[in-house]
N, C-alpha and C positions, 0 to 999 in steps of 0.2 A: 162143398159143391160135387154132385158128382158129373162124370160127363152126360149123364142120360137127363138130369136137372137142365143141364145149361143148353143140350140141343133143345131140348122143347121149349124153353124159355125162348132162346130166338128165333124157332120157330114160330111162337106165337106171337110173337113181335114182326118176323117178318110179313107174315098174313096180315096181322091188323093194318101195319103200315101201308101193304098193296091196297090193303081195301080201302083206307083213307083216300091214299091217291086215285084209285077206279072212283069212290063216291064224288069226289072233288072234279073229274074229270069229265063226269056225267052230268055235273050241274046240280049236285045231291049234296046243300048244304045239311041236311038232317043226318043223312048219311056219314057226312064228315062227322059232326056232334057226336054221334053214336059211337065215333072210336075214342073218347074222352069219359074220363070218368064220372059220374054229377057232377060233382064238388073243384074239377079240375080248374087249372088258374092257366090260361093261356096270356103272353108277353107277346106283342106283336108289335115291333117297331118300326117307326114310328108313330104305328096307331093307336096305342093303348094296352091296357090289360082289361080282360076277361075273362070274369067268373061264372063258371056254371055251365051246362048244357044249353041255356035258353041265350046267353051272352054270347058263346062260342057261335052257336047256329046262326045269330042276328050276324056275326059279323063275317060269317063262309058265305051265307046268304047275299050280302050286300057285294061281296069281290065276286061272286058268280052272276048278279044282278050288273054288275059292272063291265061285264063281258071277260072275265080272266077265267083262264083254263089249260089246258096241255100242261100240267105240273110235272115235272121231271125233279130225281133228286140225283146228284153227281158225286161221288167219293163218298160214299155213306159208310160211316164206322159206327158201331154197337159196342159200347165199354160195358162189362157184365158187373153191377153194383154187388147184387146176393142174388140167392138164389129165386129170389123172386120179382127182380127190376134190374132194368137195363136203359142206359141212354144211348140216344140213335141223335149223330150231329151229322150234317152233310152241306152241301151246298143246292141250291134248288134252283130251277126257271120255270118262268111259265110264256105264255104268250106274249105280257107285257109288263112284264117283271121279272126280277134275278134277287135272289139274295143267300143267307145265311141260315141252317138252321143250328142255334148254337146248342141247346137242350130239349130232346123229347124225353119226358122222363116215361119210359111203358112199366107199367106195374100187372104182371100175373094176376089175374082173376081167379076166384074160388072154382068156376066153370072150364079154367084151363087157357082161358083168351087173355090177349093181354089189353091194356086201355092204358092211355095215354093222361095221367095226373097232373104234369106240368110240360108246357110248350114255351119255348123263349125261341123267339126267332124273328129276323129282320130281312126287309124288303129295300135294296140299295139301287134299285131302278125302277 
């Protein structure tokens, strides 16, 4: 992979991740789900596994409706897998919970944007 490809991939992932966090903090569950591929899998421990945009939207909407907000990532790390994908991991905090992102698999789309294909995280509090 060239430096230019790596830079473009990382820029797309950072942009999409920031868009997801902004949507969540604005209470926009559909905006969160828009950052996932249509058939994405989200494993949210201890809540369960959610597959596809509708199920993922419903999960985020319930959290938002329950008053969760103000998500922030701490110590994010991105590992490039190949020229089209990378894995983000981090700790996270919200106003009512905190936890660990074990694996956000971001994949570069044909339009140059990045979307989540797989999301594995857990809430610790």
